[in-house]
MARVO-882538 format. One record per atom (N, C-alpha, C, O): residue number from 1; residue in one letter; atom name; x, y, z. Coordinates in steps of 0.2 Angstrom, whole numbers, plus 5000, padded with zeros to 4 digits. Each point is the difference from the previous one (the first is absolute). Example, Ala and Ser with C-alpha at 12.3 -4.5 7.8 and 13.67 -1.06 7.14 Angstrom:
MARVO-882538
(1 a N (5066 4972 5039)),
(1 a CA (4996 5006 5000)),
(1 a C (5004 5006 5000)),
(1 a O (5005 4999 5003)),
(2 s N (4993 5006 4993)),
(2 s CA (5004 5006 5001)),
(2 s C (4996 5005 5003)),
(2 s O (5003 5006 5001)),
END
This chain:
MARVO-882538
(1 m N (5003 4994 5000)),
(1 m CA (4999 5005 4999)),
(1 m C (5003 5009 5002)),
(1 m O (4997 5005 5000)),
(2 s N (5008 4993 5000)),
(2 s CA (5007 5006 5000)),
(2 s C (4999 5003 4993)),
(2 s O (5002 5005 5001)),
(3 k N (4996 4994 4995)),
(3 k CA (5000 5002 4991)),
(3 k C (4994 5006 5000)),
(3 k O (5000 5004 4997)),
(4 l N (4993 4994 5009)),
(4 l CA (4995 5004 5000)),
(4 l C (5000 5008 5002)),
(4 l O (5002 4999 5006)),
(5 t N (4997 5004 4994)),
(5 t CA (5001 5007 5004)),
(5 t C (4994 5000 5004)),
(5 t O (4995 4996 4999)),
(6 r N (5006 5009 5007)),
(6 r CA (4995 4998 5006)),
(6 r C (4990 5004 4995)),
(6 r O (4995 4997 5002)),
(7 e N (5007 5007 4995)),
(7 e CA (4993 5001 4995)),
(7 e C (4997 4997 4998)),
(7 e O (4994 5001 5000)),
(8 q N (5010 4991 4996)),
(8 q CA (4998 4995 4995)),
(8 q C (4997 4995 5005)),
(8 q O (4995 4996 4999)),
(9 k N (5008 5006 5007)),
(9 k CA (4999 4993 5005)),
(9 k C (4991 5001 5003)),
(9 k O (4995 4996 5000)),
(10 i N (5006 5012 5001)),
(10 i CA (4994 5005 5002)),
(10 i C (4993 4999 4996)),
(10 i O (4995 5000 5003)),
(11 e N (5007 4999 4989)),
(11 e CA (4996 5000 4996)),
(11 e C (4997 4992 5000)),
(11 e O (4994 4999 5000)),
(12 i N (5011 4997 5000)),
(12 i CA (5001 4991 4999)),
(12 i C (4992 4999 5007)),
(12 i O (4995 4997 5000)),
(13 y N (5006 5006 5005)),
(13 y CA (4998 4997 5006)),
(13 y C (4993 5004 5001)),
(13 y O (4995 4998 5003)),
(14 k N (5004 5010 4993)),
(14 k CA (4992 5002 4998)),
(14 k C (4996 4996 4994)),
(14 k O (4994 4999 5000)),
(15 r N (5010 5000 4996)),
(15 r CA (4998 4997 4993)),
(15 r C (4997 4989 5004)),
(15 r O (4995 4997 4998)),
(16 r N (5008 5002 5005)),
(16 r CA (4998 4993 5003)),
(16 r C (4994 5000 5003)),
(16 r O (4996 4996 4999)),
(17 k N (5004 5012 5006)),
(17 k CA (4995 5002 5006)),
(17 k C (4993 5000 4995)),
(17 k O (4995 4999 5003)),
(18 q N (5006 5004 4991)),
(18 q CA (4995 5001 4997)),
(18 q C (4997 4994 4995)),
(18 q O (4996 5000 4996)),
(19 g N (5007 4993 5006)),
(19 g CA (4999 4995 4996)),
(19 g C (5003 4997 4996)),
(19 g O (4997 4995 4997)),
(20 e N (5009 5008 5001)),
(20 e CA (5003 4995 4995)),
(20 e C (5003 4996 5001)),
(20 e O (5002 5000 5006)),
(21 n N (4999 4995 4990)),
(21 n CA (5005 4993 5002)),
(21 n C (5006 5001 5001)),
(21 n O (5003 5005 4999)),
(22 l N (5000 4989 5005)),
(22 l CA (5006 5000 5002)),
(22 l C (5007 5000 4992)),
(22 l O (5005 5003 4999)),
(23 k N (4990 4991 4997)),
(23 k CA (5004 4999 4995)),
(23 k C (5001 5005 4993)),
(23 k O (5005 5000 4996)),
(24 s N (4988 5004 5003)),
(24 s CA (5002 5006 4996)),
(24 s C (5004 5005 5002)),
(24 s O (5004 5003 4996)),
(25 l N (4997 4999 5013)),
(25 l CA (5005 5004 5000)),
(25 l C (5008 4999 5000)),
(25 l O (5004 5004 4998)),
(26 s N (4996 4988 5003)),
(26 s CA (5006 4998 4999)),
(26 s C (5002 4998 4995)),
(26 s O (5006 4998 5001)),
(27 k N (4992 5002 4992)),
(27 k CA (5001 5000 4995)),
(27 k C (5002 5007 4998)),
(27 k O (5004 5001 4996)),
(28 e N (4991 5006 5007)),
(28 e CA (5000 5006 4996)),
(28 e C (5005 5002 5005)),
(28 e O (5002 5006 4998)),
(29 y N (5002 4993 5008)),
(29 y CA (5009 5002 5002)),
(29 y C (5004 4996 5001)),
(29 y O (5005 5001 5004)),
(30 s N (4995 4995 4992)),
(30 s CA (5004 4996 5000)),
(30 s C (5003 4995 5007)),
(30 s O (5006 4997 5000)),
(31 v N (4989 5002 5004)),
(31 v CA (5002 5000 5006)),
(31 v C (4995 4991 5003)),
(31 v O (4994 4998 4997)),
(32 l N (5009 4998 5007)),
(32 l CA (4999 4994 5001)),
(32 l C (4992 5001 5004)),
(32 l O (4999 5005 5004)),
(33 k N (4996 4990 4995)),
(33 k CA (4995 5001 5005)),
(33 k C (4998 5000 5007)),
(33 k O (4996 5003 5003)),
(34 g N (5012 4994 4999)),
(34 g CA (4998 4997 5007)),
(34 g C (5004 5009 5005)),
(34 g O (5001 5003 5006)),
(35 n N (5002 4998 4986)),
(35 n CA (5005 5008 5006)),
(35 n C (4994 5006 4999)),
(35 n O (5000 5005 5004)),
(36 i N (4995 4994 4990)),
(36 i CA (4995 5006 5002)),
(36 i C (4995 4998 5006)),
(36 i O (4998 5005 5004)),
(37 y N (5001 4989 4997)),
(37 y CA (4996 4997 5004)),
(37 y C (5002 5001 5007)),
(37 y O (4996 5002 5005)),
(38 y N (5012 4997 4996)),
(38 y CA (5002 5003 5008)),
(38 y C (5000 5007 4999)),
(38 y O (4998 5003 5005)),
(39 m N (5003 5000 4991)),
(39 m CA (5001 5007 5000)),
(39 m C (4993 5001 5001)),
(39 m O (5000 5006 5002)),
(40 i N (4994 4992 4998)),
(40 i CA (4995 5001 4999)),
(40 i C (4997 5001 5009)),
(40 i O (4998 5006 5002)),
(41 k N (5003 4988 5001)),
(41 k CA (5001 4999 5006)),
(41 k C (5003 5003 5005)),
(41 k O (4998 5000 5006)),
(42 l N (5006 5002 4992)),
(42 l CA (5006 5005 5002)),
(42 l C (4998 5007 5002)),
(42 l O (5002 5003 5005)),
(43 i N (4995 5000 4989)),
(43 i CA (4996 5007 5003)),
(43 i C (4995 4998 5002)),
(43 i O (4997 5004 5004)),
(44 d N (4999 4990 4995)),
(44 d CA (4993 5001 5004)),
(44 d C (5001 4999 5010)),
(44 d O (4997 5001 5005)),
(45 e N (5010 4995 4994)),
(45 e CA (5002 5001 5006)),
(45 e C (5003 5009 5005)),
(45 e O (4999 5002 5006)),
(46 h N (5005 4999 4989)),
(46 h CA (5002 5008 5003)),
(46 h C (5000 5003 4995)),
(46 h O (5006 5000 4998)),
(47 g N (4990 5002 5000)),
(47 g CA (5000 5006 4994)),
(47 g C (5003 5000 4995)),
(47 g O (5002 4995 4998)),
(48 e N (4998 5012 5000)),
(48 e CA (5004 5002 4994)),
(48 e C (5008 5000 5001)),
(48 e O (5004 4999 4996)),
(49 d N (4997 5005 5012)),
(49 d CA (5003 5003 5001)),
(49 d C (5007 4996 5003)),
(49 d O (5005 5002 5002)),
(50 i N (4993 4990 4997)),
(50 i CA (5005 4995 4998)),
(50 i C (5006 4999 4995)),
(50 i O (5006 4998 5000)),
(51 l N (4990 5005 4995)),
(51 l CA (5004 4997 4994)),
(51 l C (5005 5006 5001)),
(51 l O (4999 5005 5003)),
(52 r N (5008 4993 4994)),
(52 r CA (5006 5001 5000)),
(52 r C (5000 5008 4999)),
(52 r O (4995 5001 4997)),
(53 k N (5009 5004 5004)),
(53 k CA (5002 5006 5000)),
(53 k C (5006 5003 5000)),
(53 k O (5002 5005 4998)),
(54 d N (5001 4990 5006)),
(54 d CA (5007 5002 5002)),
(54 d C (5005 4994 4998)),
(54 d O (4998 4997 4995)),
(55 k N (5008 5001 5008)),
(55 k CA (5005 4995 4998)),
(55 k C (4998 4995 5002)),
(55 k O (4995 5000 5002)),
(56 n N (5009 4995 4998)),
(56 n CA (4998 4991 5004)),
(56 n C (5002 5001 5004)),
(56 n O (5006 5002 5001)),
(57 r N (4988 4995 5005)),
(57 r CA (4998 4999 5007)),
(57 r C (5006 4996 5003)),
(57 r O (5003 4995 4998)),
(58 h N (4997 5008 5009)),
(58 h CA (5005 4995 5004)),
(58 h C (4996 4996 5003)),
(58 h O (4994 5002 5002)),
(59 y N (5007 4993 4999)),
(59 y CA (4998 4995 5006)),
(59 y C (5006 4998 5005)),
(59 y O (5005 4997 4998)),
(60 s N (4994 5005 5009)),
(60 s CA (5004 4998 5003)),
(60 s C (4998 4992 5004)),
(60 s O (4994 4998 5002)),
(61 p N (5012 4998 4997)),
(61 p CA (5001 4992 5003)),
(61 p C (4994 4999 5005)),
(61 p O (4996 4996 4997)),
(62 l N (5002 5007 5009)),
(62 l CA (4995 5000 5003)),
(62 l C (4994 4998 4997)),
(62 l O (4997 4995 5000)),
(63 l N (5002 5011 4996)),
(63 l CA (4992 5001 4997)),
(63 l C (5002 4993 4994)),
(63 l O (4995 4996 4999)),
(64 k N (5009 5003 5000)),
(64 k CA (5000 4994 4993)),
(64 k C (4999 4994 5004)),
(64 k O (4996 4995 4998)),
(65 e N (5007 5004 5008)),
(65 e CA (4999 4994 5003)),
(65 e C (4994 5000 5004)),
(65 e O (4998 4994 5002)),
(66 e N (4999 5011 5000)),
(66 e CA (4991 4999 5002)),
(66 e C (4997 4998 4993)),
(66 e O (4998 4995 4999)),
(67 i N (5002 5008 4995)),
(67 i CA (4997 4999 4995)),
(67 i C (5001 4993 4997)),
(67 i O (4996 4998 4995)),
(68 i N (5010 4998 5007)),
(68 i CA (5002 4994 4998)),
(68 i C (4995 4994 5003)),
(68 i O (4997 4996 4997)),
(69 n N (5003 5005 5011)),
(69 n CA (4999 4997 5003)),
(69 n C (4992 4998 5001)),
(69 n O (4998 4995 5002)),
(70 k N (4998 5012 4996)),
(70 k CA (4993 5000 4997)),
(70 k C (4998 4994 4996)),
(70 k O (4996 4997 5002)),
(71 v N (5008 5003 4993)),
(71 v CA (4999 4995 4994)),
(71 v C (5002 4993 5005)),
(71 v O (4995 4996 5001)),
(72 l N (5011 5003 5001)),
(72 l CA (5001 4993 5000)),
(72 l C (4999 4999 5005)),
(72 l O (4997 4994 5000)),
(73 h N (5004 5009 5007)),
(73 h CA (4996 4996 5007)),
(73 h C (4991 5002 5000)),
(73 h O (4996 4995 5002)),
(74 q N (5001 5010 4997)),
(74 q CA (4995 5001 4999)),
(74 q C (4994 4998 4995)),
(74 q O (4994 4999 5001)),
(75 h N (5012 4998 4992)),
(75 h CA (4995 4996 4996)),
(75 h C (4997 5006 4997)),
(75 h O (4995 4999 4998)),
(76 h N (5006 5006 5002)),
(76 h CA (4997 5007 4994)),
(76 h C (5002 4998 4995)),
(76 h O (5005 4996 5000)),
(77 t N (4990 5007 4991)),
(77 t CA (5003 4999 4995)),
(77 t C (5005 5006 4998)),
(77 t O (5001 5006 5003)),
(78 i N (5002 4992 4994)),
(78 i CA (5006 5005 4996)),
(78 i C (4996 5007 5000)),
(78 i O (5002 5005 5004)),
(79 m N (4995 4995 4993)),
(79 m CA (4996 5006 4995)),
(79 m C (4995 5002 5007)),
(79 m O (5001 5006 5003)),
(80 s N (4994 4991 4998)),
(80 s CA (4999 5005 5008)),
(80 s C (5004 5003 5004)),
(80 s O (4999 5006 5002)),
(81 t N (5007 4991 4999)),
(81 t CA (5005 5004 5005)),
(81 t C (5003 5005 4996)),
(81 t O (5000 5005 5004)),
(82 a N (5003 4995 4989)),
(82 a CA (5002 5004 4996)),
(82 a C (4995 5005 5000)),
(82 a O (5002 5005 4999)),
(83 i N (4990 4994 5002)),
(83 i CA (4999 5007 4996)),
(83 i C (4996 5004 5010)),
(83 i O (4997 5005 5001)),
(84 e N (5005 4990 5002)),
(84 e CA (4998 5004 5008)),
(84 e C (5006 5004 5000)),
(84 e O (4998 5006 5000)),
(85 y N (5009 4992 4999)),
(85 y CA (5006 5005 5002)),
(85 y C (4999 5004 4994)),
(85 y O (5004 5004 4998)),
(86 g N (4992 4995 4997)),
(86 g CA (5003 5008 4995)),
(86 g C (5004 4998 4994)),
(86 g O (5000 5003 4995)),
(87 l N (5004 4990 5007)),
(87 l CA (5005 5000 4993)),
(87 l C (4996 5001 4995)),
(87 l O (4994 4999 5000)),
(88 s N (5013 5003 4994)),
(88 s CA (4998 5002 4995)),
(88 s C (5000 4995 4994)),
(88 s O (4998 5002 4995)),
(89 s N (5005 4989 5005)),
(89 s CA (4997 4995 5000)),
(89 s C (5001 4994 5005)),
(89 s O (5004 5000 5005)),
(90 d N (4990 4997 4992)),
(90 d CA (5002 4992 5004)),
(90 d C (5007 4997 5000)),
(90 d O (5002 4997 5004)),
(91 g N (5000 5004 4990)),
(91 g CA (5007 4998 4999)),
(91 g C (5005 5003 5005)),
(91 g O (5005 4997 5003)),
(92 i N (4993 5008 4997)),
(92 i CA (5009 5000 5006)),
(92 i C (4999 4997 5005)),
(92 i O (5005 4998 5002)),
(93 l N (4987 4997 5004)),
(93 l CA (5002 4997 5004)),
(93 l C (5001 4994 4998)),
(93 l O (5002 4996 5004)),
(94 f N (4996 5002 4989)),
(94 f CA (5003 4993 4997)),
(94 f C (5005 4998 5001)),
(94 f O (5002 4994 5002)),
(95 n N (5003 5014 4998)),
(95 n CA (5006 4999 4998)),
(95 n C (5002 5000 5007)),
(95 n O (5004 4996 5001)),
(96 w N (4994 5007 5003)),
(96 w CA (5002 5002 5008)),
(96 w C (5001 4994 5002)),
(96 w O (5005 4998 5002)),
(97 i N (4989 4997 4997)),
(97 i CA (4998 4993 5004)),
(97 i C (5007 4998 4996)),
(97 i O (5005 4999 5004)),
(98 k N (4996 5000 4989)),
(98 k CA (5004 4996 4998)),
(98 k C (5006 4999 5003)),
(98 k O (5002 4995 5001)),
(99 s N (5002 5010 5001)),
(99 s CA (5004 5003 4999)),
(99 s C (5002 4997 5009)),
(99 s O (5006 4998 5001)),
(100 y N (4990 5003 5003)),
(100 y CA (4999 5001 5008)),
(100 y C (5000 4991 5000)),
(100 y O (5001 4998 5006)),
(101 k N (4998 4997 4990)),
(101 k CA (5002 4994 4999)),
(101 k C (5004 4998 4998)),
(101 k O (5001 4994 5000)),
(102 e N (5004 5009 4996)),
(102 e CA (5006 4999 4997)),
(102 e C (5006 5001 5005)),
(102 e O (5005 4998 4999)),
(103 n N (4993 5005 5004)),
(103 n CA (5004 5005 5006)),
(103 n C (4999 4995 5007)),
(103 n O (5004 5002 5005)),
(104 g N (4994 4995 4995)),
(104 g CA (4999 4995 5007)),
(104 g C (4995 5005 5004)),
(104 g O (5002 5002 5005)),
(105 y N (4992 5000 4993)),
(105 y CA (4998 5003 5002)),
(105 y C (5001 5007 5006)),
(105 y O (4998 5002 5006)),
(106 v N (5005 5001 4989)),
(106 v CA (5005 5005 5003)),
(106 v C (4996 5008 4998)),
(106 v O (5001 4999 4994)),
(107 i N (4997 5005 5005)),
(107 i CA (5002 5008 4996)),
(107 i C (5005 5002 4997)),
(107 i O (5004 5003 5004)),
(108 v N (4998 4996 4989)),
(108 v CA (5006 5002 4999)),
(108 v C (4998 5007 4997)),
(108 v O (4995 5001 4996)),
(109 e N (5009 5003 5006)),
(109 e CA (5001 5009 4994)),
(109 e C (5005 5001 4997)),
(109 e O (5006 5001 5001)),
(110 r N (4990 4999 4993)),
(110 r CA (5007 5002 4995)),
(110 r C (5004 5007 5000)),
(110 r O (4996 5005 5000)),
(111 k N (5009 4996 5000)),
(111 k CA (5002 5006 4999)),
(111 k C (5000 5003 4993)),
(111 k O (5002 4997 4995)),
(112 k N (4996 5010 5006)),
(112 k CA (4999 5004 4993)),
(112 k C (5006 5001 4999)),
(112 k O (5005 4999 5004)),
(113 g N (4994 5004 4988)),
(113 g CA (5008 5004 4999)),
(113 g C (5002 4994 4994)),
(113 g O (4998 4996 4996)),
(114 r N (5008 5007 5004)),
(114 r CA (5005 4995 4996)),
(114 r C (5006 5001 5006)),
(114 r O (5001 5004 5004)),
(115 p N (5002 4990 4995)),
(115 p CA (5003 4997 5005)),
(115 p C (5008 5003 4999)),
(115 p O (5003 4999 4995)),
(116 p N (4998 5004 5011)),
(116 p CA (5010 5004 4998)),
(116 p C (5001 4994 5000)),
(116 p O (5000 4994 5002)),
(117 t N (5006 5011 4990)),
(117 t CA (5005 4994 4997)),
(117 t C (5006 5001 5005)),
(117 t O (5004 4996 4998)),
(118 m N (5000 5007 5007)),
(118 m CA (5005 5000 5003)),
(118 m C (4997 4995 5007)),
(118 m O (4994 5000 5001)),
(119 p N (5009 4997 5001)),
(119 p CA (5001 4998 5007)),
(119 p C (5001 5003 5005)),
(119 p O (5006 5002 5000)),
(120 k N (4990 4999 5008)),
(120 k CA (5000 5004 5005)),
(120 k C (5005 4998 5006)),
(120 k O (4997 4996 5004)),
(121 k N (5009 5007 4996)),
(121 k CA (5005 4997 5007)),
(121 k C (4995 5003 5005)),
(121 k O (4996 5004 5000)),
(122 n N (5006 4990 5006)),
(122 n CA (4998 5002 5005)),
(122 n C (5007 5004 5002)),
(122 n O (5006 4999 4999)),
(123 i N (4991 5007 5005)),
(123 i CA (5005 5006 5000)),
(123 i C (5000 4999 5009)),
(123 i O (4994 5001 5002)),
(124 v N (5012 4998 5002)),
(124 v CA (5000 5002 5007)),
(124 v C (5002 5007 5002)),
(124 v O (5005 5002 4998)),
(125 n N (4992 4999 5007)),
(125 n CA (5003 5008 5001)),
(125 n C (5002 4997 5008)),
(125 n O (4997 5000 5005)),
(126 k N (5011 4998 4994)),
(126 k CA (5001 5000 5004)),
(126 k C (5007 5005 5002)),
(126 k O (5002 5003 4995)),
(127 d N (5001 4998 5012)),
(127 d CA (5004 5005 5000)),
(127 d C (5008 4995 4998)),
(127 d O (5001 4994 5001)),
(128 y N (5003 5011 4996)),
(128 y CA (5007 4996 4999)),
(128 y C (5004 4995 5004)),
(128 y O (5005 4996 4999)),
(129 k N (4992 5007 5007)),
(129 k CA (5004 4997 5006)),
(129 k C (4994 4997 5003)),
(129 k O (5001 5000 5006)),
(130 d N (4993 4996 4993)),
(130 d CA (4999 4995 5003)),
(130 d C (5000 4996 4995)),
(130 d O (4995 4996 5000)),
(131 m N (5009 5003 4996)),
(131 m CA (5000 4995 4994)),
(131 m C (5006 4996 5001)),
(131 m O (5006 5001 5000)),
(132 t N (4990 4990 4998)),
(132 t CA (5005 4995 5001)),
(132 t C (5007 5002 4996)),
(132 t O (4999 5006 4998)),
(133 p N (5006 4991 5001)),
(133 p CA (5003 5000 4996)),
(133 p C (5002 4999 4992)),
(133 p O (5003 5003 4996)),
(134 e N (4992 4991 5004)),
(134 e CA (4998 4996 4995)),
(134 e C (4995 5007 4996)),
(134 e O (5001 5001 4994)),
(135 e N (4994 5003 5009)),
(135 e CA (4995 5005 4997)),
(135 e C (5003 5006 5000)),
(135 e O (4998 5005 4997)),
(136 k N (5008 4996 5006)),
(136 k CA (5005 5006 4997)),
(136 k C (5003 4999 4993)),
(136 k O (5000 5004 4996)),
(137 i N (5002 4991 5005)),
(137 i CA (5004 4997 4992)),
(137 i C (4995 5001 4995)),
(137 i O (5000 5004 4995)),
(138 k N (4994 4992 5006)),
(138 k CA (4993 5002 4996)),
(138 k C (5002 5007 4998)),
(138 k O (5004 5002 4996)),
(139 y N (4992 5003 5009)),
(139 y CA (4998 5006 4999)),
(139 y C (5005 5004 4997)),
(139 y O (4998 5005 4997)),
(140 l N (5008 4993 5004)),
(140 l CA (5004 5005 4997)),
(140 l C (5003 4998 4993)),
(140 l O (5004 5003 4996)),
(141 e N (4994 4990 5003)),
(141 e CA (4999 4998 4991)),
(141 e C (4996 5003 4998)),
(141 e O (5000 5004 4996)),
(142 d N (4996 4995 5007)),
(142 d CA (4994 5003 4996)),
(142 d C (5000 5008 5000)),
(142 d O (4997 5003 4995)),
(143 k N (5006 5001 5009)),
(143 k CA (5000 5005 4998)),
(143 k C (5006 5003 4996)),
(143 k O (4999 5005 4996)),
(144 n N (5006 4990 5004)),
(144 n CA (5005 5001 4995)),
(144 n C (4996 5000 4992)),
(144 n O (5001 5004 4996)),
(145 l N (4996 4992 5004)),
(145 l CA (4997 4997 4994)),
(145 l C (4997 5004 4995)),
(145 l O (5000 5000 4994)),
(146 y N (4995 5005 5013)),
(146 y CA (4995 5006 4999)),
(146 y C (5003 5005 4996)),
(146 y O (4999 5004 4995)),
(147 l N (5008 4996 5011)),
(147 l CA (5005 5008 4997)),
(147 l C (5002 5000 4994)),
(147 l O (5001 5005 4997)),
(148 e N (5001 4987 5000)),
(148 e CA (5006 4998 4993)),
(148 e C (4992 5004 4996)),
(148 e O (5000 5006 4997)),
(149 a N (4994 4990 5004)),
(149 a CA (4995 5001 4992)),
(149 a C (4999 5008 5000)),
(149 a O (4998 5003 4995)),
(150 e N (5002 5001 5012)),
(150 e CA (4999 5007 4998)),
(150 e C (5004 5004 4996)),
(150 e O (4998 5004 4995)),
(151 n N (5009 4994 5010)),
(151 n CA (5008 5003 4996)),
(151 n C (4999 4998 4992)),
(151 n O (5001 5005 4996)),
(152 e N (4998 4989 5001)),
(152 e CA (4997 4998 4993)),
(152 e C (4996 5004 4997)),
(152 e O (5001 5003 4995)),
(153 y N (4993 4998 5009)),
(153 y CA (4994 5006 4997)),
(153 y C (5002 5005 4999)),
(153 y O (5000 5002 4995)),
(154 l N (5003 5001 5011)),
(154 l CA (5003 5008 5000)),
(154 l C (5006 5000 4992)),
(154 l O (4999 5004 4995)),
(155 k N (5005 4991 5005)),
(155 k CA (5002 5001 4996)),
(155 k C (5001 5002 4992)),
(155 k O (5004 5003 4997)),
(156 k N (4990 4991 5002)),
(156 k CA (4994 5000 4993)),
(156 k C (4998 5007 4999)),
(156 k O (5001 5003 4995)),
(157 l N (4997 4998 5011)),
(157 l CA (4994 5007 5002)),
(157 l C (5006 5008 4997)),
(157 l O (4998 5003 4996)),
(158 r N (5007 4997 5006)),
(158 r CA (5005 5005 4999)),
(158 r C (5003 4997 4994)),
(158 r O (5006 5003 4999)),
(159 a N (4993 4993 4997)),
(159 a CA (5003 4999 4993)),
(159 a C (4996 5001 4996)),
(159 a O (5001 5003 4994)),
(160 v N (4989 4995 5007)),
(160 v CA (4995 5003 4995)),
(160 v C (5002 5007 5002)),
(160 v O (5004 5002 4995)),
(161 i N (4995 5005 5010)),
(161 i CA (5004 5006 5001)),
(161 i C (5002 5001 4994)),
(161 i O (4997 5002 4995)),
(162 q N (5009 4996 5005)),
(162 q CA (5005 5001 4998)),
(162 q C (4999 4999 4991)),
(162 q O (5002 5004 4997)),
(163 a N (4996 4992 5002)),
(163 a CA (5000 4999 4992)),
(163 a C (4994 5004 4997)),
(163 a O (4999 5001 4994)),
(164 r N (4997 5003 5012)),
(164 r CA (4993 5004 4996)),
(164 r C (5004 5006 5001)),
(164 r O (5000 5005 4996)),
(165 k N (5004 4996 5011)),
(165 k CA (5004 5008 4999)),
(165 k C (5004 5002 4992)),
(165 k O (5000 5005 4997)),
(166 n N (5003 4986 5002)),
(166 n CA (5005 5000 4994)),
(166 n C (4996 5003 4994)),
(166 n O (5002 5005 4998)),
(167 q N (4992 4989 4999)),
(167 q CA (4996 5002 4997)),
(167 q C (4998 5008 4996)),
(167 q O (5000 5003 4995)),
(168 q N (4996 4998 5011)),
(168 q CA (4999 5009 5001)),
(168 q C (5005 5004 4999)),
(168 q O (4999 5005 4996)),
(169 s N (5006 4994 5005)),
(169 s CA (5005 5004 4999)),
(169 s C (5003 5000 4993)),
(169 s O (5004 5004 4998)),
(170 k N (4994 4991 4999)),
(170 k CA (5002 4998 4992)),
(170 k C (4996 5005 4995)),
(170 k O (5002 5004 4996)),
(171 k N (4991 4994 5007)),
(171 k CA (4994 5003 4996)),
(171 k C (5001 5008 5001)),
(171 k O (4996 5004 4996)),
(172 k N (5008 4999 5008)),
(172 k CA (5000 5006 5000)),
(172 k C (5006 5003 4997)),
(172 k O (5000 5006 5000)),
END
């Protein structure tokens, strides 16, 4: 249903309430009958304000677990539970339950965005005096490596600046 605008969804809802059948609406808007049926039930339960106006909604792990338990333990249907909680589709709840079962009945939160390309180092903020001899050696080696890299960078930067100055003086 994401390809329909909010206005189209409201129009479908009104036309269905006027007596138009699901099959004709499904063909006209190229949407599955089940999705239209779900949307009609959702709007009946929560009103037109439930239709998405904003970005994706975030559901906390506690809420997800509550919703999943309602289906698995209290034996409510997926569709009725999804409508009750105002989920944008019942497929979301189906996927949550599937993931919940696959992960050993634990809610797993996926991290959003692109994973970092550089690994994070564990930075220990100890005073140099409090370090063991091995930690001091490791600390000094890391610091030496950092300073060498910084030195190489500055040399290259100086060379680039010098090359630009030479090029500008040739142009004049």
